[in-house]
Residue frames as qw, qx, qy, qz and C-alpha x, y, z in Angstrom:
[[0.677, 0.562, 0.447, -0.161, 155.84, 97.63, 166.17],
 [0.468, -0.113, 0.502, 0.718, 157.69, 97.52, 162.86],
 [0.177, 0.316, -0.192, -0.912, 156.84, 99.93, 160.00],
 [0.273, -0.103, -0.808, -0.512, 154.86, 97.31, 158.06],
 [0.213, -0.466, -0.825, 0.238, 152.61, 96.59, 161.08],
 [0.000, -0.469, -0.253, 0.846, 152.04, 100.34, 161.54],
 [0.237, 0.153, -0.486, -0.827, 150.89, 100.70, 157.91],
 [0.298, -0.267, -0.889, -0.224, 148.53, 97.72, 158.25],
 [0.159, -0.495, -0.671, 0.529, 147.05, 99.14, 161.44],
 [0.091, 0.378, -0.020, -0.921, 146.54, 102.55, 159.80],
 [0.290, -0.002, -0.684, -0.669, 144.78, 100.97, 156.82],
 [0.276, -0.378, -0.882, 0.053, 142.50, 98.93, 159.08],
 [0.075, -0.504, -0.469, 0.721, 141.53, 102.00, 161.12],
 [0.169, 0.281, -0.274, -0.904, 140.86, 104.07, 158.00],
 [0.299, -0.134, -0.823, -0.465, 138.73, 101.32, 156.49],
 [0.217, -0.461, -0.808, 0.296, 136.70, 100.91, 159.67],
 [0.019, 0.465, 0.227, -0.856, 136.10, 104.65, 159.88],
 [0.231, 0.138, -0.518, -0.812, 134.95, 104.78, 156.22],
 [0.295, -0.278, -0.887, -0.220, 132.52, 101.89, 156.71],
 [0.155, -0.484, -0.665, 0.547, 131.06, 103.51, 159.81],
 [0.091, 0.403, 0.004, -0.911, 130.34, 106.71, 157.88],
 [0.157, -0.068, -0.748, -0.641, 128.37, 104.96, 155.11],
 [0.595, -0.080, 0.134, -0.789, 124.53, 105.16, 155.21],
 [0.535, -0.001, 0.820, -0.205, 122.58, 102.02, 155.97],
 [0.010, 0.075, 0.826, 0.558, 121.30, 99.97, 153.04],
 [0.503, -0.060, -0.054, -0.860, 117.69, 100.80, 152.08],
 [0.571, 0.057, 0.737, -0.356, 114.94, 98.45, 153.16],
 [0.092, 0.047, 0.845, 0.525, 113.87, 96.14, 150.33],
 [0.528, 0.090, -0.069, -0.842, 110.54, 96.83, 148.59],
 [0.305, -0.003, 0.944, -0.125, 108.87, 93.58, 149.62],
 [0.585, 0.526, 0.395, -0.474, 105.63, 94.47, 147.88],
 [0.489, 0.689, -0.364, -0.393, 107.39, 94.86, 144.57],
 [0.017, 0.422, -0.904, -0.072, 109.53, 91.74, 145.06],
 [0.309, 0.114, 0.917, -0.226, 106.62, 89.50, 145.99],
 [0.563, 0.457, 0.078, -0.684, 104.15, 90.86, 143.49],
 [0.741, 0.111, 0.660, 0.057, 103.08, 88.04, 141.21],
 [0.642, 0.742, 0.193, -0.023, 102.78, 89.81, 137.89],
 [0.663, -0.114, 0.274, 0.687, 105.80, 90.35, 135.64],
 [0.014, 0.612, -0.084, -0.787, 106.76, 93.50, 133.84],
 [0.672, 0.611, 0.417, 0.026, 104.99, 93.92, 130.51],
 [0.451, -0.220, 0.371, 0.781, 107.05, 95.11, 127.60],
 [0.466, 0.790, 0.092, -0.388, 106.44, 97.72, 125.01],
 [0.775, 0.126, 0.417, 0.458, 108.01, 96.39, 121.82],
 [0.131, 0.903, -0.119, -0.391, 110.10, 98.99, 120.04],
 [0.820, 0.547, -0.094, 0.139, 112.22, 98.83, 116.91],
 [0.574, -0.633, 0.363, 0.371, 115.90, 98.09, 117.56],
 [0.636, 0.759, -0.105, -0.092, 117.66, 99.27, 114.44],
 [0.505, -0.548, 0.594, 0.303, 120.80, 97.38, 113.47],
 [0.323, 0.515, -0.599, -0.522, 122.46, 96.51, 110.19],
 [0.486, 0.137, -0.809, -0.302, 121.06, 93.50, 108.36],
 [0.089, 0.035, 0.860, -0.502, 118.63, 92.67, 111.12],
 [0.452, -0.396, -0.563, -0.568, 115.03, 91.57, 111.44],
 [0.077, 0.012, -0.705, 0.705, 113.51, 92.49, 114.80],
 [0.130, -0.572, -0.810, -0.017, 110.15, 92.55, 116.53],
 [0.150, -0.138, 0.103, -0.974, 107.78, 95.48, 116.84],
 [0.640, -0.012, 0.347, -0.685, 104.82, 94.35, 118.96],
 [0.677, 0.000, 0.736, -0.027, 105.46, 90.81, 117.81],
 [0.719, 0.661, 0.212, 0.008, 105.76, 91.79, 114.16],
 [0.788, -0.004, 0.191, 0.586, 108.74, 92.39, 111.93],
 [0.095, 0.949, -0.129, -0.272, 110.95, 95.32, 111.10],
 [0.842, 0.145, 0.266, 0.446, 113.37, 94.73, 108.24],
 [0.030, -0.931, 0.133, 0.339, 116.12, 97.24, 107.54],
 [0.758, 0.601, -0.111, 0.226, 118.67, 97.75, 104.83],
 [0.739, -0.351, -0.028, 0.574, 122.32, 97.55, 105.92],
 [0.244, 0.926, 0.044, 0.286, 124.01, 100.93, 105.81],
 [0.733, -0.108, -0.199, 0.642, 127.34, 102.51, 106.64],
 [0.215, 0.237, -0.029, 0.947, 126.64, 106.23, 106.73],
 [0.344, -0.626, -0.357, -0.601, 124.40, 108.82, 108.29],
 [0.278, -0.512, 0.439, -0.685, 123.34, 109.75, 111.78],
 [0.057, 0.017, -0.966, 0.253, 122.80, 107.11, 114.47],
 [0.399, -0.484, -0.671, -0.396, 119.32, 105.77, 115.02],
 [0.368, -0.590, 0.183, -0.695, 117.33, 107.26, 117.87],
 [0.046, 0.148, -0.900, 0.407, 117.45, 105.57, 121.25],
 [0.435, -0.417, -0.707, -0.370, 114.27, 103.55, 121.89],
 [0.439, -0.582, 0.177, -0.661, 112.06, 104.55, 124.82],
 [0.075, -0.270, 0.886, -0.369, 112.32, 102.57, 128.04],
 [0.380, -0.291, -0.853, -0.210, 110.02, 99.67, 128.80],
 [0.470, -0.611, -0.091, -0.630, 107.03, 100.42, 131.06],
 [0.057, -0.323, 0.788, -0.521, 107.22, 99.73, 134.77],
 [0.230, -0.281, -0.931, 0.033, 105.15, 97.16, 136.65],
 [0.362, -0.459, -0.167, -0.794, 101.65, 98.28, 137.57],
 [0.264, -0.155, 0.732, -0.608, 100.01, 97.84, 140.98],
 [0.004, -0.254, -0.962, -0.099, 97.34, 95.18, 141.35],
 [0.430, 0.027, 0.052, -0.901, 93.66, 95.93, 140.79],
 [0.764, 0.107, 0.404, -0.491, 90.43, 94.02, 140.26],
 [0.488, -0.131, 0.823, 0.260, 90.45, 90.76, 138.29],
 [0.618, 0.610, 0.441, -0.227, 87.90, 91.67, 135.64],
 [0.397, -0.019, 0.546, 0.738, 88.80, 91.88, 131.94],
 [0.300, 0.715, 0.314, -0.548, 87.22, 94.77, 130.09],
 [0.350, 0.104, 0.619, 0.695, 86.64, 95.50, 126.43],
 [0.351, 0.578, 0.181, -0.714, 84.81, 98.12, 124.45],
 [0.746, 0.548, 0.377, 0.028, 83.42, 97.77, 120.95],
 [0.313, -0.549, 0.435, 0.641, 86.27, 98.26, 118.50],
 [0.681, 0.685, 0.045, -0.257, 86.27, 99.08, 114.81],
 [0.866, 0.056, 0.274, 0.414, 88.71, 97.54, 112.36],
 [0.221, -0.605, 0.275, 0.714, 91.57, 99.47, 110.83],
 [0.625, 0.709, 0.074, -0.317, 91.30, 100.70, 107.28],
 [0.856, 0.165, 0.278, 0.403, 93.29, 99.37, 104.37],
 [0.342, -0.423, 0.247, 0.802, 96.14, 101.33, 102.89],
 [0.483, 0.756, 0.197, -0.394, 94.87, 103.75, 100.25],
 [0.780, 0.544, 0.132, 0.281, 96.12, 104.02, 96.70],
 [0.538, -0.574, 0.165, 0.595, 99.73, 105.16, 96.49],
 [0.571, 0.526, 0.396, 0.491, 99.49, 106.43, 92.91],
 [0.019, -0.988, -0.092, -0.123, 99.49, 110.02, 94.16],
 [0.541, -0.726, 0.331, 0.267, 103.07, 109.42, 95.35],
 [0.818, 0.283, 0.323, 0.383, 104.38, 108.38, 91.93],
 [0.122, -0.809, 0.231, 0.526, 107.28, 110.50, 90.66],
 [0.773, 0.469, 0.320, 0.283, 108.14, 110.84, 86.98],
 [0.499, -0.043, 0.160, 0.851, 110.88, 112.79, 85.21],
 [0.025, 0.435, 0.284, 0.854, 110.02, 116.47, 85.06],
 [0.481, -0.705, -0.505, -0.133, 107.93, 116.38, 88.24],
 [0.063, -0.687, 0.338, -0.641, 108.34, 118.94, 91.00],
 [0.789, -0.275, -0.535, 0.125, 109.45, 117.16, 94.17],
 [0.259, -0.802, 0.316, -0.435, 110.52, 117.85, 97.72],
 [0.800, -0.052, -0.525, 0.287, 113.01, 116.12, 100.02],
 [0.314, -0.833, 0.248, -0.382, 114.17, 116.84, 103.55],
 [0.938, -0.314, 0.047, 0.138, 117.19, 115.38, 105.27],
 [0.609, -0.538, 0.333, 0.478, 120.92, 114.89, 104.90],
 [0.581, 0.806, -0.116, 0.019, 123.03, 116.53, 102.21],
 [0.772, -0.382, 0.298, 0.411, 126.59, 115.28, 101.64],
 [0.447, 0.884, -0.134, -0.012, 129.15, 117.30, 99.72],
 [0.825, -0.274, 0.261, 0.419, 132.47, 115.58, 99.05],
 [0.093, -0.688, 0.357, 0.625, 135.36, 117.38, 97.31],
 [0.105, 0.341, -0.702, -0.616, 135.27, 117.35, 93.49],
 [0.033, -0.290, -0.944, -0.152, 131.87, 115.62, 93.53],
 [0.325, -0.430, -0.298, -0.788, 128.34, 116.94, 93.10],
 [0.315, -0.169, 0.635, -0.685, 126.44, 117.16, 96.41],
 [0.401, -0.190, -0.840, -0.313, 123.92, 114.41, 97.05],
 [0.609, -0.357, 0.196, -0.680, 120.77, 114.02, 99.11],
 [0.343, 0.074, -0.931, 0.096, 120.66, 110.89, 101.26],
 [0.602, -0.492, -0.293, -0.556, 117.37, 109.82, 102.89],
 [0.483, -0.491, 0.556, -0.465, 116.91, 108.91, 106.52],
 [0.813, 0.131, -0.552, -0.136, 117.74, 105.26, 107.05],
 [0.821, -0.563, 0.083, -0.053, 118.46, 102.88, 109.94],
 [0.529, 0.587, -0.521, 0.322, 122.14, 102.78, 110.85],
 [0.772, -0.358, -0.433, 0.297, 123.96, 101.14, 113.78],
 [0.242, -0.951, 0.122, -0.150, 125.15, 103.41, 116.57],
 [0.850, 0.087, -0.185, 0.485, 128.95, 103.35, 116.70],
 [0.331, -0.925, 0.038, 0.182, 131.09, 105.42, 119.02],
 [0.730, 0.467, -0.089, 0.491, 134.28, 106.89, 117.56],
 [0.534, -0.463, -0.133, 0.695, 137.19, 108.61, 119.25],
 [0.135, 0.890, 0.063, -0.430, 137.44, 112.34, 118.51],
 [0.158, 0.718, -0.498, -0.459, 138.68, 112.85, 114.97],
 [0.223, -0.194, 0.936, 0.189, 138.32, 109.16, 114.08],
 [0.606, 0.461, 0.514, -0.394, 134.77, 109.16, 112.67],
 [0.480, 0.156, 0.655, 0.562, 134.64, 108.17, 108.98],
 [0.112, 0.123, -0.248, -0.954, 133.61, 110.62, 106.31],
 [0.592, 0.336, 0.441, -0.585, 129.83, 110.80, 105.75],
 [0.044, 0.143, -0.827, -0.543, 128.65, 108.57, 102.92],
 [0.685, 0.210, 0.211, -0.665, 125.46, 107.35, 101.32],
 [0.633, 0.064, 0.763, 0.115, 124.65, 103.90, 99.90],
 [0.106, -0.115, 0.608, 0.779, 124.87, 103.92, 96.12],
 [0.046, -0.442, -0.828, -0.342, 121.24, 102.98, 95.67],
 [0.178, -0.777, -0.540, 0.270, 120.00, 105.91, 97.78],
 [0.300, -0.335, 0.097, 0.888, 121.96, 108.84, 96.37],
 [0.341, 0.827, 0.440, 0.079, 120.17, 111.72, 94.65],
 [0.495, 0.094, 0.104, 0.858, 122.43, 114.17, 92.82],
 [0.044, -0.854, -0.381, 0.350, 121.74, 117.83, 93.64],
 [0.420, 0.360, 0.239, 0.798, 122.16, 120.79, 91.32],
 [0.080, -0.658, -0.142, -0.735, 121.97, 124.28, 92.75],
 [0.665, -0.653, -0.352, 0.087, 122.09, 123.49, 96.47],
 [0.080, 0.807, -0.331, 0.482, 123.89, 126.06, 98.64],
 [0.754, -0.112, -0.578, 0.292, 126.04, 123.94, 100.94],
 [0.233, 0.207, -0.413, 0.856, 127.02, 126.91, 103.10],
 [0.458, -0.289, 0.049, -0.840, 123.36, 127.39, 104.11],
 [0.667, -0.170, -0.717, -0.112, 122.82, 123.83, 105.35],
 [0.611, -0.662, 0.135, -0.413, 121.56, 123.40, 108.90],
 [0.814, -0.465, 0.346, 0.039, 124.04, 121.76, 111.31],
 [0.695, 0.659, -0.270, 0.096, 126.79, 122.05, 108.70],
 [0.601, -0.648, 0.451, 0.123, 130.00, 120.24, 109.64],
 [0.577, 0.621, -0.521, -0.099, 133.09, 118.87, 107.95],
 [0.816, -0.364, 0.445, -0.065, 134.21, 115.31, 108.70],
 [0.683, -0.127, 0.581, 0.424, 137.36, 113.94, 107.07],
 [0.119, -0.224, 0.451, 0.856, 137.14, 116.67, 104.44],
 [0.092, -0.407, -0.780, -0.466, 133.49, 115.95, 103.57],
 [0.230, -0.066, 0.236, -0.942, 130.80, 118.52, 104.34],
 [0.244, -0.391, -0.869, -0.179, 127.39, 117.43, 105.57],
 [0.192, 0.074, 0.355, -0.912, 124.27, 119.13, 106.84],
 [0.191, 0.459, 0.864, -0.074, 120.50, 119.09, 106.52],
 [0.186, 0.226, -0.127, -0.948, 117.92, 120.95, 104.47],
 [0.552, 0.512, 0.624, -0.209, 114.52, 120.81, 102.81],
 [0.100, -0.316, 0.541, 0.773, 114.93, 121.04, 99.05],
 [0.596, 0.573, 0.479, -0.295, 112.31, 121.59, 96.36],
 [0.052, 0.557, -0.535, -0.634, 113.04, 121.26, 92.67],
 [0.783, 0.387, -0.205, -0.442, 112.63, 119.32, 89.43],
 [0.719, -0.267, 0.642, 0.013, 113.28, 115.57, 89.34],
 [0.721, 0.577, -0.304, -0.234, 115.13, 113.99, 86.43],
 [0.852, 0.247, -0.436, 0.155, 116.83, 110.58, 86.56],
 [0.753, -0.458, -0.299, 0.366, 117.77, 110.67, 90.25],
 [0.369, 0.077, -0.067, 0.924, 118.80, 114.31, 90.05],
 [0.073, -0.846, -0.501, 0.166, 117.04, 117.30, 91.59],
 [0.303, 0.429, 0.078, 0.848, 117.53, 120.77, 90.13],
 [0.275, -0.508, -0.594, 0.560, 117.02, 122.74, 93.34],
 [0.037, 0.653, 0.334, 0.679, 114.65, 125.72, 93.13],
 [0.430, -0.742, 0.060, -0.511, 114.06, 126.32, 96.83],
 [0.595, 0.079, -0.671, 0.436, 116.13, 125.57, 99.94],
 [0.461, -0.676, 0.051, -0.573, 114.72, 125.87, 103.47],
 [0.294, -0.478, 0.726, -0.398, 115.27, 124.47, 106.96],
 [0.334, 0.031, -0.931, -0.142, 114.93, 120.69, 107.39],
 [0.724, -0.376, -0.079, -0.573, 111.89, 119.01, 108.89],
 [0.517, -0.446, 0.688, -0.246, 112.23, 116.42, 111.69],
 [0.170, 0.192, -0.936, -0.240, 112.96, 112.84, 110.68],
 [0.741, -0.201, -0.330, -0.549, 109.95, 110.59, 110.36],
 [0.254, -0.305, 0.831, -0.390, 109.34, 108.33, 113.31],
 [0.313, -0.194, -0.901, -0.228, 107.47, 105.04, 113.52],
 [0.395, -0.282, 0.153, -0.861, 104.15, 106.30, 114.86],
 [0.050, 0.157, 0.947, -0.274, 101.93, 104.35, 117.23],
 [0.290, -0.393, -0.543, -0.683, 98.31, 104.30, 115.97],
 [0.440, -0.334, 0.339, -0.761, 95.59, 105.11, 118.50],
 [0.229, 0.006, 0.940, -0.253, 94.09, 102.27, 120.52],
 [0.231, -0.191, -0.728, -0.617, 91.24, 100.70, 118.54],
 [0.378, -0.553, -0.742, 0.022, 88.97, 100.30, 121.59],
 [0.187, -0.692, 0.061, -0.695, 87.38, 103.25, 123.40],
 [0.033, 0.227, -0.782, 0.579, 87.75, 103.11, 127.18],
 [0.340, -0.444, -0.826, -0.080, 85.10, 101.18, 129.10],
 [0.369, -0.807, -0.223, -0.403, 82.70, 102.90, 131.48],
 [0.657, -0.743, 0.064, 0.109, 84.81, 104.41, 134.23],
 [0.224, 0.842, -0.489, -0.036, 87.96, 104.31, 132.12],
 [0.790, 0.232, -0.541, 0.170, 90.83, 101.84, 131.98],
 [0.678, -0.713, 0.124, -0.124, 91.92, 100.60, 135.40],
 [0.162, 0.662, -0.718, 0.142, 95.48, 100.00, 136.56],
 [0.916, -0.200, 0.253, -0.238, 95.80, 96.25, 137.04],
 [0.420, -0.445, 0.740, 0.279, 98.36, 93.48, 136.58],
 [0.764, 0.502, -0.188, -0.359, 98.79, 91.89, 133.18],
 [0.741, -0.292, 0.585, 0.151, 100.29, 88.49, 132.42],
 [0.643, 0.720, -0.122, -0.230, 101.15, 89.38, 128.82],
 [0.168, 0.673, -0.720, -0.005, 104.64, 87.93, 129.38],
 [0.744, -0.166, 0.602, -0.240, 103.31, 84.55, 130.50],
 [0.099, -0.272, 0.852, 0.436, 104.63, 81.81, 128.18],
 [0.338, 0.417, 0.840, -0.078, 101.08, 80.51, 127.83],
 [0.307, 0.806, 0.173, -0.476, 100.04, 83.82, 126.26],
 [0.083, 0.629, -0.592, -0.498, 102.91, 83.73, 123.78],
 [0.232, -0.027, 0.956, 0.179, 102.18, 80.10, 122.97],
 [0.393, 0.597, 0.643, -0.275, 98.49, 80.80, 122.35],
 [0.301, 0.822, -0.069, -0.479, 99.21, 83.70, 120.00],
 [0.036, -0.485, 0.773, 0.407, 101.85, 81.72, 118.16],
 [0.317, 0.188, 0.929, 0.040, 99.41, 78.87, 117.65],
 [0.332, 0.761, 0.538, -0.143, 96.93, 81.39, 116.19],
 [0.247, -0.480, 0.279, 0.794, 99.43, 83.41, 114.14],
 [0.140, 0.242, 0.727, 0.627, 97.38, 82.74, 110.99],
 [0.168, -0.736, -0.625, -0.199, 94.44, 84.48, 112.67],
 [0.395, -0.858, -0.230, 0.235, 95.77, 86.90, 115.29],
 [0.439, 0.632, -0.137, 0.624, 97.99, 89.98, 115.32],
 [0.330, -0.807, 0.216, -0.440, 99.90, 91.28, 118.33],
 [0.233, -0.829, -0.468, 0.197, 100.22, 91.75, 121.18],
 [0.282, 0.542, -0.035, 0.791, 100.76, 95.51, 121.14],
 [0.412, -0.486, -0.554, 0.536, 101.11, 97.31, 124.48],
 [0.029, 0.704, 0.225, 0.673, 99.34, 100.64, 124.97],
 [0.300, -0.309, -0.512, 0.744, 99.56, 103.21, 127.77],
 [0.058, 0.722, 0.554, 0.410, 96.31, 105.17, 127.24],
 [0.294, -0.942, -0.147, -0.067, 96.97, 107.60, 130.10],
 [0.157, 0.824, -0.487, 0.241, 100.76, 107.73, 129.89],
 [0.746, 0.095, -0.612, 0.245, 103.43, 105.61, 131.54],
 [0.187, -0.545, 0.487, -0.656, 103.87, 105.21, 135.28],
 [0.096, 0.044, -0.953, 0.282, 103.47, 102.79, 138.16],
 [0.307, 0.358, 0.646, -0.600, 99.86, 103.89, 138.72],
 [0.449, 0.420, -0.273, -0.740, 98.92, 104.07, 135.04],
 [0.851, 0.157, 0.451, -0.220, 96.97, 101.32, 133.24],
 [0.058, -0.364, 0.786, 0.497, 98.42, 99.11, 130.54],
 [0.777, 0.354, 0.244, -0.459, 96.15, 97.82, 127.76],
 [0.374, -0.204, 0.821, 0.380, 97.08, 94.85, 125.59],
 [0.609, 0.494, -0.088, -0.614, 95.81, 95.02, 122.01],
 [0.399, -0.072, 0.880, 0.248, 95.29, 91.84, 120.00],
 [0.486, 0.375, -0.231, -0.755, 93.83, 91.92, 116.49],
 [0.626, 0.151, 0.764, -0.042, 91.83, 89.23, 114.75],
 [0.104, 0.365, -0.532, -0.757, 92.26, 89.10, 110.98],
 [0.562, 0.009, -0.624, -0.543, 89.84, 86.25, 110.25],
 [0.400, -0.194, -0.882, 0.158, 87.49, 83.85, 111.97],
 [0.442, -0.740, -0.461, -0.210, 85.07, 84.31, 114.86],
 [0.164, 0.572, -0.367, 0.714, 86.37, 87.21, 116.95],
 [0.635, -0.526, 0.173, -0.538, 84.13, 86.45, 119.93],
 [0.988, -0.114, -0.102, 0.021, 85.26, 82.82, 120.01],
 [0.629, 0.416, -0.335, 0.565, 88.90, 83.90, 119.75],
 [0.150, -0.623, 0.316, -0.700, 88.50, 86.32, 122.65],
 [0.841, -0.409, 0.060, -0.349, 86.83, 83.70, 124.83],
 [0.949, 0.053, -0.176, 0.257, 89.69, 81.26, 124.23],
 [0.420, 0.538, -0.304, 0.664, 92.34, 83.94, 124.75],
 [0.410, -0.656, 0.204, -0.600, 90.84, 84.96, 128.09],
 [0.952, -0.277, -0.122, -0.035, 91.55, 81.45, 129.36],
 [0.807, 0.012, -0.136, 0.575, 95.30, 82.24, 129.30],
 [0.270, 0.365, -0.061, 0.889, 95.38, 86.06, 129.54],
 [0.303, -0.773, -0.516, 0.210, 94.35, 88.36, 132.39],
 [0.294, -0.353, 0.004, 0.888, 94.45, 92.16, 132.36],
 [0.361, 0.665, 0.089, -0.648, 93.12, 95.07, 130.33],
 [0.463, 0.065, 0.781, 0.415, 92.36, 93.82, 126.84],
 [0.446, 0.590, -0.046, -0.672, 91.35, 95.33, 123.51],
 [0.489, 0.088, 0.813, 0.304, 90.37, 92.85, 120.78],
 [0.391, 0.671, 0.023, -0.630, 89.60, 94.34, 117.37],
 [0.835, 0.439, 0.307, 0.124, 89.39, 93.29, 113.73],
 [0.201, -0.699, 0.429, 0.535, 92.60, 93.85, 111.75],
 [0.686, 0.608, -0.241, -0.320, 93.66, 93.41, 108.14],
 [0.548, 0.497, -0.665, 0.105, 96.84, 91.43, 108.76],
 [0.900, -0.434, -0.038, -0.007, 97.57, 88.46, 110.98],
 [0.427, -0.717, 0.496, 0.237, 101.08, 87.83, 112.26],
 [0.700, 0.072, 0.632, 0.325, 101.50, 85.23, 109.54],
 [0.456, 0.820, 0.299, 0.176, 100.34, 87.72, 106.89],
 [0.101, -0.971, 0.206, 0.071, 102.77, 90.33, 108.22],
 [0.599, -0.463, 0.583, 0.296, 105.70, 87.91, 108.24],
 [0.676, 0.354, 0.564, 0.316, 105.01, 86.86, 104.65],
 [0.293, 0.936, 0.146, 0.131, 104.76, 90.45, 103.43],
 [0.311, -0.872, 0.347, 0.151, 107.92, 91.46, 105.27],
 [0.693, -0.199, 0.606, 0.336, 109.84, 88.53, 103.78],
 [0.593, 0.596, 0.452, 0.298, 108.72, 89.43, 100.27],
 [0.098, 0.992, -0.031, 0.075, 109.67, 93.09, 100.66],
 [0.518, -0.691, 0.451, 0.224, 113.02, 92.14, 102.21],
 [0.769, 0.128, 0.528, 0.339, 113.74, 90.10, 99.09],
 [0.447, 0.799, 0.239, 0.323, 113.74, 93.34, 97.07],
 [0.330, -0.922, 0.068, 0.191, 116.11, 95.30, 99.32],
 [0.634, -0.328, 0.439, 0.545, 119.24, 94.17, 97.51],
 [0.477, 0.577, 0.463, 0.475, 118.09, 95.92, 94.33],
 [0.295, -0.302, -0.081, 0.903, 119.72, 99.35, 94.24],
 [0.036, -0.250, -0.477, -0.842, 117.31, 100.55, 91.57],
 [0.393, -0.626, -0.631, -0.235, 114.38, 100.22, 93.98],
 [0.089, 0.459, -0.324, 0.822, 115.93, 102.13, 96.91],
 [0.699, -0.560, -0.341, -0.287, 113.97, 100.34, 99.65],
 [0.123, 0.553, -0.585, 0.581, 115.39, 101.15, 103.10],
 [0.205, -0.096, 0.776, -0.589, 112.94, 99.77, 105.66],
 [0.541, -0.261, -0.618, -0.507, 109.94, 97.49, 105.94],
 [0.022, -0.018, 0.778, -0.628, 107.87, 97.31, 109.12],
 [0.230, -0.504, -0.794, -0.250, 104.36, 96.23, 110.04],
 [0.244, -0.523, 0.042, -0.816, 102.10, 98.96, 111.38],
 [0.007, 0.151, -0.825, 0.544, 101.46, 98.35, 115.06],
 [0.594, 0.150, 0.418, -0.671, 97.70, 97.97, 114.60],
 [0.507, 0.091, 0.841, 0.163, 98.05, 95.37, 111.84],
 [0.473, 0.719, 0.209, -0.465, 96.71, 97.70, 109.15],
 [0.683, 0.717, -0.144, -0.007, 99.51, 97.41, 106.61],
 [0.801, -0.165, 0.125, 0.562, 103.12, 96.59, 105.86],
 [0.079, 0.975, -0.016, -0.207, 104.83, 99.98, 105.63],
 [0.812, 0.186, 0.192, 0.518, 107.62, 100.32, 103.08],
 [0.107, -0.910, 0.109, 0.385, 110.09, 103.20, 103.29],
 [0.753, 0.244, 0.366, 0.489, 112.02, 103.90, 100.13],
 [0.310, -0.227, 0.164, 0.909, 113.82, 106.62, 98.22],
 [0.338, 0.290, -0.169, -0.879, 111.30, 107.41, 95.50],
 [0.592, 0.300, 0.719, -0.207, 108.11, 105.74, 94.28],
 [0.224, 0.430, -0.516, -0.706, 108.40, 105.30, 90.51],
 [0.835, 0.206, -0.173, -0.480, 106.60, 103.12, 88.00],
 [0.602, 0.327, -0.724, 0.083, 109.41, 100.56, 88.18],
 [0.066, -0.188, 0.772, -0.603, 109.15, 100.41, 91.97],
 [0.671, 0.074, 0.232, -0.700, 105.39, 100.03, 91.69],
 [0.789, 0.282, -0.461, -0.293, 105.81, 97.17, 89.22],
 [0.379, 0.290, -0.823, 0.309, 108.19, 95.40, 91.62],
 [0.199, -0.062, 0.686, -0.697, 105.81, 95.76, 94.59],
 [0.645, 0.035, -0.191, -0.740, 102.58, 94.95, 92.76],
 [0.673, 0.011, -0.728, -0.130, 102.97, 91.14, 92.99],
 [0.201, 0.013, -0.760, 0.618, 103.28, 91.48, 96.79],
 [0.173, -0.686, -0.706, -0.044, 99.92, 93.26, 97.02],
 [0.158, 0.344, -0.053, 0.924, 99.78, 97.06, 96.90],
 [0.506, -0.606, -0.293, -0.539, 96.50, 97.03, 98.83],
 [0.812, -0.499, -0.257, 0.161, 98.40, 95.65, 101.84],
 [0.628, -0.005, -0.087, 0.773, 101.35, 98.06, 101.58],
 [0.061, -0.972, -0.171, 0.150, 101.69, 101.65, 102.73],
 [0.687, 0.391, 0.020, 0.612, 104.36, 103.46, 100.70],
 [0.340, -0.900, -0.063, 0.266, 106.50, 106.05, 102.54],
 [0.715, 0.455, 0.052, 0.528, 108.91, 107.70, 100.07],
 [0.445, -0.495, -0.085, 0.741, 111.62, 110.24, 100.89],
 [0.047, -0.079, 0.385, 0.918, 111.10, 112.00, 97.55],
 [0.249, 0.572, 0.727, -0.288, 107.52, 113.26, 97.41],
 [0.240, 0.470, 0.486, 0.696, 105.77, 115.02, 94.52],
 [0.026, -0.416, -0.321, 0.850, 104.65, 118.63, 95.03],
 [0.287, 0.657, 0.668, 0.200, 101.39, 119.71, 93.41]]
């Protein structure tokens, strides 16, 4: 046998021995494969520059940005639930309340205000506060990350901040950055800092509680066909009337936990809508009155997005609350000029969420 044949034989023997030592493949989960229902989704915001994405079939509009910390990773989608009885259940639901007056959030020169979040201190430049904002997640090689920066329309000049006391202080490309809660006097996009404390956690997009109380005996784990194209088609055909769907996990997520689909009705006969919807949908269902339909939400989001290119307004994000109660607008500071710009859209349908808040 020549040397080449000996090497081939050795490789064949080694490969056969390795294969023999490997564990057998697991048996397939036939129940899961053959189960008829599909996996329902929980819609979550996917934050990316210059994007408009869905949150429970409604819109999230974000301002493009190039600085700041990456957006949080969205939670995973729920797993498929085991089958249960075919009945559809509903409890009496109350409608959500309209957004209250935002006048208490107005900030004028000379007012005492508070902010919490990122502070950026570049050489030979006054430190600035930069509010939380959606940014794309980008991986950089060690030492290659760009210097922290803040969009021009979101900067707030700081006087009297102690950079050395910032939480999570670091220096990137010669620029220092950290986090703090700062209280002081507001004047023309400048805060004269009077108090500096630890930062508070970033605001998250909260999920409102389910509008329907559980039926007698509680929500049952059962299949849902919320992903059926017929369901999507029905809701799209009624977008001027309906809001949703929004997926709830009233008892937490898991294969044995129930999933409840929430659909709101902004106008028209709610009972008639439910009856028609049940012809295409099966599963746990909560139908409740809401203030905004999907069409209303889309129109509000489009109008707010049209103002995002104005640096003087400092609008960072627009998203529809997941129970259809309001279009929520996150911005730097709520001033009279910002109020004037938003008034034609309908302040009664907007919930203002400023980064700079007045302190009484």
